[in-house]
C-alpha positions as CSV (number, residue, x, y, z in Angstrom):
1,M,19.2,54.9,4.7
2,H,17.2,55.9,1.6
3,A,16.4,53.8,-1.4
4,P,19.3,54.9,-3.6
5,E,21.9,54.1,-1.0
6,I,20.2,50.7,-0.2
7,A,20.0,49.8,-3.9
8,K,23.7,50.7,-4.4
9,R,24.8,48.6,-1.4
10,L,22.8,45.6,-2.6
11,N,23.8,46.2,-6.3
12,V,20.2,46.2,-7.4
13,S,17.9,48.8,-9.0
14,E,15.5,50.9,-7.1
15,A,12.7,49.3,-9.0
16,A,13.9,45.9,-7.7
17,L,13.6,47.2,-4.1
18,V,10.0,48.2,-4.6
19,A,9.2,45.0,-6.4
20,A,10.5,43.0,-3.4
21,R,7.7,44.6,-1.4
22,I,4.9,43.3,-3.5
23,G,2.4,41.7,-1.1
24,T,3.8,43.8,1.8
25,G,3.0,47.3,0.6
26,A,3.7,47.4,-3.2
27,L,1.4,46.8,-6.1
28,R,2.7,46.6,-9.7
29,L,0.7,48.9,-12.0
30,R,0.5,49.2,-15.8
31,P,3.3,51.4,-16.9
32,D,0.9,53.9,-18.4
33,A,1.9,57.2,-17.0
34,S,-1.0,59.2,-18.5
35,A,-3.6,56.8,-17.0
36,L,-1.9,56.6,-13.6
37,L,-1.5,60.4,-13.3
38,S,-4.8,61.3,-14.8
39,S,-6.4,62.1,-11.4
40,I,-3.4,63.9,-9.9
41,S,-5.3,67.2,-9.6
42,E,-7.5,65.4,-7.1
43,W,-4.6,64.1,-4.9
44,G,-4.2,67.4,-3.0
45,R,-0.7,68.5,-2.0
46,V,1.9,66.1,-3.4
47,L,5.7,65.9,-3.3
48,C,7.2,65.1,-6.7
49,A,10.7,63.5,-6.3
50,F,13.0,63.8,-9.4
51,S,16.4,62.2,-9.2
52,N,19.7,62.5,-11.1
53,E,23.3,61.9,-10.4
54,S,23.5,64.9,-8.2
55,G,20.6,63.9,-5.9
56,V,16.9,64.6,-5.5
57,H,14.9,67.7,-6.3
58,M,11.4,67.6,-4.8
59,P,8.8,70.4,-5.4
60,L,5.8,70.2,-3.1
61,G,2.3,71.5,-3.8
62,D,-0.9,71.0,-5.8
63,V,-0.2,69.7,-9.3
64,A,-2.2,69.2,-12.6
65,L,-1.5,67.0,-15.6
66,E,-1.3,68.1,-19.2
67,T,-0.9,65.5,-22.0
68,N,0.6,66.5,-25.3
69,E,0.2,64.1,-28.3
70,G,3.6,63.0,-29.4
71,G,5.3,65.0,-26.6
72,P,6.2,64.6,-23.0
73,L,3.7,64.7,-20.1
74,R,3.6,67.9,-18.3
75,L,3.1,68.2,-14.5
76,F,2.6,71.7,-13.4
77,G,1.5,74.0,-10.6
78,A,2.2,77.5,-9.3
79,H,5.4,76.2,-7.8
80,M,6.7,73.9,-10.5
81,D,6.7,72.8,-14.1
82,A,7.9,69.3,-15.1
83,E,8.1,67.3,-18.3
84,I,8.2,63.5,-18.3
85,D,8.9,61.0,-21.1
86,A,5.9,58.7,-20.8
87,E,7.4,56.4,-23.4
88,A,10.4,55.7,-21.1
89,V,8.3,54.3,-18.2
90,A,9.0,50.6,-18.0
91,E,7.6,49.8,-14.5
92,A,5.2,51.5,-12.2
93,F,4.1,50.8,-8.6
94,L,1.7,51.9,-6.0
95,F,3.7,51.8,-2.7
96,L,2.3,52.1,0.7
97,D,5.0,52.2,3.4
98,R,5.7,53.1,7.0
99,D,9.0,53.9,8.7
100,E,10.1,55.6,11.8
101,S,11.5,58.6,10.0
102,H,8.6,59.4,7.7
103,G,5.6,57.7,9.1
104,N,3.0,56.5,6.6
105,S,3.6,57.3,3.0
106,R,1.6,56.7,-0.2
107,S,3.3,57.0,-3.5
108,I,3.1,56.3,-7.2
109,Q,6.6,55.4,-8.5
110,L,7.6,55.3,-12.2
111,F,10.9,53.7,-13.3
112,D,12.8,53.4,-16.5
113,E,14.0,50.2,-18.3
114,R,17.2,50.1,-16.0
115,G,15.0,50.3,-12.9
116,A,16.1,53.9,-12.2
117,P,13.4,56.3,-10.9
118,I,11.8,58.7,-13.4
119,V,9.5,60.3,-10.7
120,K,8.1,59.3,-7.4
121,I,4.9,61.2,-6.4
122,F,4.0,61.1,-2.7
123,I,0.4,61.8,-1.7
124,F,0.1,63.4,1.7
125,H,-3.7,63.8,2.2
126,K,-5.1,60.4,3.4
127,G,-8.7,61.4,2.4
128,H,-7.7,62.4,-1.1
129,F,-5.8,59.2,-1.6
130,E,-8.7,57.0,-0.4
131,A,-11.0,58.8,-2.9
132,V,-8.8,57.8,-5.8
133,E,-7.2,54.5,-4.5
134,A,-9.7,52.2,-6.2
135,G,-9.1,53.9,-9.5
136,I,-5.4,53.5,-9.1
137,R,-5.6,49.9,-8.0
138,S,-7.8,49.1,-11.1
139,L,-4.7,49.8,-13.2
140,S,-2.8,46.9,-11.6
141,T,-1.2,44.1,-13.7
142,E,-1.8,40.4,-13.5
143,D,1.9,39.9,-12.8
144,Q,2.4,40.6,-9.1
145,S,5.7,38.6,-8.8
146,R,8.5,40.1,-6.8
147,V,10.8,39.8,-9.8
148,P,11.4,43.1,-11.7
149,A,9.4,43.0,-14.9
150,P,10.2,46.1,-17.0
151,R,8.6,46.5,-20.4
152,S,10.8,47.3,-23.4
153,T,10.7,51.0,-24.0
154,T,11.6,53.5,-26.8
155,P,12.3,56.9,-25.1
156,A,10.9,59.8,-27.2
157,Y,12.1,62.9,-25.3
158,D,15.5,64.3,-24.5
159,P,15.2,66.5,-21.3
160,G,18.7,67.7,-21.5
161,A,18.2,69.0,-25.1
162,A,14.9,70.6,-24.1
163,S,16.6,72.4,-21.2
164,G,19.4,73.6,-23.5
165,R,17.0,74.9,-26.0
166,Q,15.2,76.9,-23.3
167,D,18.5,78.4,-22.0
168,H,21.8,77.2,-23.5
169,D,25.2,77.1,-22.0
170,L,27.8,79.8,-22.5
171,D,31.4,80.0,-21.2
172,A,32.6,77.8,-18.4
173,L,33.4,79.3,-15.0
174,D,36.5,78.8,-13.0
175,C,34.6,77.9,-9.9
176,V,32.2,74.9,-9.6
177,G,30.0,73.3,-7.0
178,Q,29.4,75.0,-3.7
179,E,31.6,78.0,-4.5
180,A,29.7,78.8,-7.8
181,I,26.3,78.3,-6.2
182,E,27.1,80.5,-3.1
183,E,28.5,83.3,-5.3
184,Y,25.4,83.2,-7.6
185,L,22.8,83.1,-4.8
186,S,24.5,85.8,-2.8
187,A,24.3,88.2,-5.8
188,V,20.6,87.8,-6.5
189,A,17.4,88.5,-4.7
190,G,13.8,87.6,-5.2
191,P,12.2,84.6,-7.0
192,L,14.4,81.9,-8.4
193,E,14.0,78.9,-10.8
194,I,15.9,75.8,-9.9
195,E,15.8,73.1,-12.6
196,A,17.0,69.5,-12.2
197,V,17.5,67.4,-15.4
198,S,17.6,63.6,-15.6
199,R,17.6,61.0,-18.4
200,H,13.8,61.0,-18.9
201,A,12.5,64.1,-17.0
202,R,13.2,67.7,-16.1
203,V,11.6,69.8,-13.4
204,I,11.7,73.5,-12.6
205,W,10.8,74.7,-9.1
206,R,9.8,78.4,-8.7
207,G,9.9,80.3,-5.5
208,V,12.0,82.4,-3.1
209,L,14.7,80.7,-1.0
210,S,14.8,81.7,2.6
211,G,18.2,80.1,2.9
212,W,20.4,77.2,1.9
213,R,22.7,74.9,3.8
214,F,25.8,73.0,2.8
215,A,27.0,70.0,4.7
216,N,29.2,67.0,3.9
217,G,29.5,68.0,0.3
218,M,25.7,68.5,-0.2
219,M,23.4,71.4,-0.6
220,H,20.1,71.2,1.3
221,L,17.0,73.3,0.5
222,H,14.0,73.2,2.8
223,E,11.1,75.5,1.8
224,G,7.3,75.4,2.0
225,G,7.2,74.2,-1.6
226,L,10.5,72.5,-2.0
227,R,12.8,69.8,-0.5
228,S,16.2,69.3,-2.2
229,H,19.3,67.3,-1.3
230,L,22.0,67.8,-4.0
231,R,25.5,66.4,-4.0
232,M,28.3,68.7,-5.2
233,M,30.7,66.1,-6.4
234,P,28.8,65.1,-9.6
235,L,28.6,68.8,-10.7
236,A,31.8,68.6,-12.8
237,S,31.6,72.0,-14.5
238,A,29.7,75.3,-14.1
239,R,28.7,77.6,-16.9
240,E,26.9,80.8,-17.5
241,T,23.7,80.5,-19.5
242,K,22.3,82.8,-22.2
243,K,19.5,84.0,-20.0
244,G,21.8,84.9,-17.1
245,G,21.6,81.7,-15.2
246,L,24.1,79.2,-13.8
247,A,24.1,75.7,-15.2
248,F,26.0,72.6,-14.0
249,N,27.0,69.6,-16.1
250,G,28.1,66.2,-15.0
251,S,31.0,64.3,-16.4
252,A,31.2,63.4,-20.1
253,P,30.2,59.8,-20.8
254,D,32.7,57.2,-21.8
255,D,31.5,57.2,-25.4
256,G,32.7,60.7,-25.9
257,G,29.3,62.4,-25.9
258,D,28.4,65.7,-24.3
259,A,28.4,66.1,-20.6
260,P,24.8,66.0,-19.4
261,R,23.2,69.1,-17.8
262,L,22.1,68.2,-14.2
263,L,21.2,71.5,-12.6
264,R,20.3,75.1,-13.6
265,I,19.6,78.1,-11.3
266,I,18.3,81.4,-12.7
267,V,16.5,84.5,-11.5
268,G,12.8,83.7,-12.0
269,R,9.3,85.2,-12.0
270,A,7.2,85.8,-8.9
271,V,4.6,83.0,-8.1
């Protein structure tokens, strides 16, 4: 099982799961995303895992950081472009783990005030990690208890609104989920952009799909620069977009607000 399923079964947050491993693999860090990611261009090839209600979208490759005063942090590379609300980061951890499925893993994990992941960045190259490990550990906090300790945050960036400004929704389609995706992908060729949008981040992967697989209500993508596992059930509606893409929204919230955008697929540029 993966962390989201474990947290759901235990009725705890994903941040609480990591905090429970303090002393046996986890180290609580200052929730300062700019400082923690400042050396990311030295980490080598990394996997950046972004989650929303539909699942997890994980571009894989070399990444650099760009800070924007008063705006979101930007993580970018030839294969991806992401924006993260640094003001929403309530807890952060260095997590060194080992399991039978994935072997050794080294990651920086950022969580929001509810303990939901904003981004988890996995560092593959052992030598690159060892070169920056001391600097990362220097950002640890005095509080190394296993009790979740999120700071109070004031989010300053709306990823859904930013995605909509870049390419806004048009008319709703009759088909949704797998049917809509297969119809769209079968009609296009060449590079694509696949964007996932969450509460505090959005990420666009750029590349060419060699194929896609649907199984048990999920779409699985496995490319040299991408791993994605996306559930179809949360994609409540499908819409055309102004730039000729396909966007999926989740269910409208109970307070009557707009349904959040979760996923967008569009013909992209070559990388």
